[in-house]
C-alpha positions as a printed Julia matrix, in Angstrom:
138×3 Matrix{Float64}:
   0.0    0.0     0.0
   2.81   2.41    0.91
   4.52   1.63   -2.37
   1.33   2.47   -4.32
   0.94   5.78   -2.45
   4.62   6.63   -3.01
   4.29   5.83   -6.71
   1.14   7.97   -6.98
   2.9   10.91   -5.27
   5.92  10.53   -7.56
   3.69  10.5   -10.66
   1.79  13.58   -9.43
   4.99  15.53   -8.69
   6.49  14.56  -12.06
   3.29  15.63  -13.85
   3.27  18.98  -12.07
   6.94  19.57  -12.84
   6.55  18.75  -16.52
   3.42  20.93  -16.68
   5.34  23.93  -15.35
   8.09  23.37  -17.94
   5.39  23.22  -20.62
   3.83  26.44  -19.32
   7.2   28.2   -19.45
   7.61  27.18  -23.09
   4.21  28.68  -23.97
   5.22  32.27  -23.32
   4.17  34.99  -25.73
   6.9   37.38  -24.65
   8.94  38.64  -27.54
   9.03  40.62  -30.75
   6.2   39.93  -33.23
   4.85  41.23  -36.53
   1.09  41.71  -36.21
  -0.7   41.81  -39.57
  -4.21  42.86  -40.54
  -5.68  44.31  -43.74
  -2.28  43.99  -45.55
  -0.52  46.05  -42.87
   2.33  44.71  -40.74
   3.01  46.37  -37.38
   5.69  45.65  -34.79
   4.25  44.14  -31.6
   6.51  43.77  -28.56
   5.14  41.8   -25.62
   6.43  41.09  -22.13
   4.84  38.55  -19.83
   4.99  38.11  -16.06
   2.8   35.21  -15.02
  -0.51  35.85  -16.74
  -0.02  39.63  -17.01
   0.98  40.97  -20.43
   2.24  44.44  -21.32
   3.75  45.79  -24.48
   3.63  48.16  -27.41
   2.13  48.05  -30.88
   3.61  50.45  -33.43
   1.08  52.67  -35.2
   2.17  54.65  -38.28
  -0.41  57.42  -37.78
   0.26  58.27  -34.14
   2.05  57.21  -31.0
   2.61  53.52  -30.33
  -0.2   51.77  -28.49
   0.7   51.03  -24.86
  -0.83  47.62  -24.24
  -2.02  45.81  -21.13
  -3.65  42.43  -21.01
  -3.4   38.8   -20.02
  -2.36  35.42  -21.4
  -4.01  32.36  -19.87
  -4.96  28.92  -21.17
  -3.62  29.78  -24.64
  -5.76  32.93  -24.97
  -4.31  36.44  -25.24
  -6.35  39.55  -24.48
  -5.02  43.08  -24.69
  -6.14  46.67  -25.02
  -4.43  50.0   -25.52
  -4.64  53.58  -26.69
  -2.87  55.74  -29.27
  -3.19  59.39  -30.19
  -2.19  61.69  -33.01
  -2.56  65.39  -33.58
  -6.33  65.28  -34.13
  -7.47  61.8   -33.13
  -7.42  59.05  -30.53
  -7.78  55.3   -31.02
  -8.63  52.62  -28.48
  -8.24  48.92  -29.33
  -9.44  45.71  -27.68
  -8.11  42.4   -29.0
  -8.42  38.7   -28.32
  -6.29  35.97  -29.83
  -4.96  32.46  -29.43
  -1.51  30.93  -29.5
  -1.48  28.36  -32.31
   0.45  25.09  -32.42
   2.91  26.66  -34.91
   3.75  29.43  -32.35
   1.81  32.08  -34.28
  -1.02  34.17  -32.87
  -4.41  34.84  -34.48
  -7.47  36.71  -33.33
  -9.84  39.62  -33.68
  -9.51  43.3   -32.9
 -12.09  46.03  -32.27
 -11.11  49.69  -32.63
 -12.82  52.91  -31.53
 -11.64  56.04  -33.38
 -12.33  59.61  -32.24
 -11.57  62.42  -34.68
 -10.95  65.87  -33.15
 -10.9   69.38  -34.61
  -8.14  71.93  -33.92
  -9.89  72.94  -30.67
  -9.84  69.24  -29.67
 -13.61  68.95  -29.88
 -15.03  65.66  -31.15
 -15.89  65.83  -34.85
 -16.86  62.18  -35.33
 -16.4   58.71  -33.93
 -16.12  55.39  -35.71
 -16.11  51.82  -34.49
 -14.41  49.07  -36.44
 -15.53  45.66  -35.23
 -13.87  42.27  -35.49
 -10.86  42.86  -37.72
  -8.99  39.58  -38.13
  -5.26  39.66  -37.29
  -2.32  37.29  -37.18
   1.13  37.62  -35.62
   4.4   35.79  -36.14
   7.6   36.08  -34.18
  10.19  38.38  -35.74
  13.53  36.83  -36.59
  16.46  38.19  -34.58
  18.91  40.27  -36.6
């Protein structure tokens, strides 16, 4: 009986240890190219536990400062960017694929401002499909 209990404990500890190694290999931290609508943008992510932070380059304004989470293979993030006469807020969800790429959807809320920084118009873009692949080191 003791031998069976010892074996069960050993199997459980080994499973937990190998699971934590697996979890460490499934990090999304790094330098990515995020693509949507024929546009490629640099995405840099850091990960501490489930918490994700990073930046997403944006050619029309400041880089998006991102915050989010990565858990059970699902990435969520949001962030804001601004230019001279506009602001943009994004919310995105994606998944880490078996080939180490990411894919998901993104919603954007645009606010156009006049020179006095009064709102001229707003526009929502829903469910844009995006993909991301890791950038090769130089």
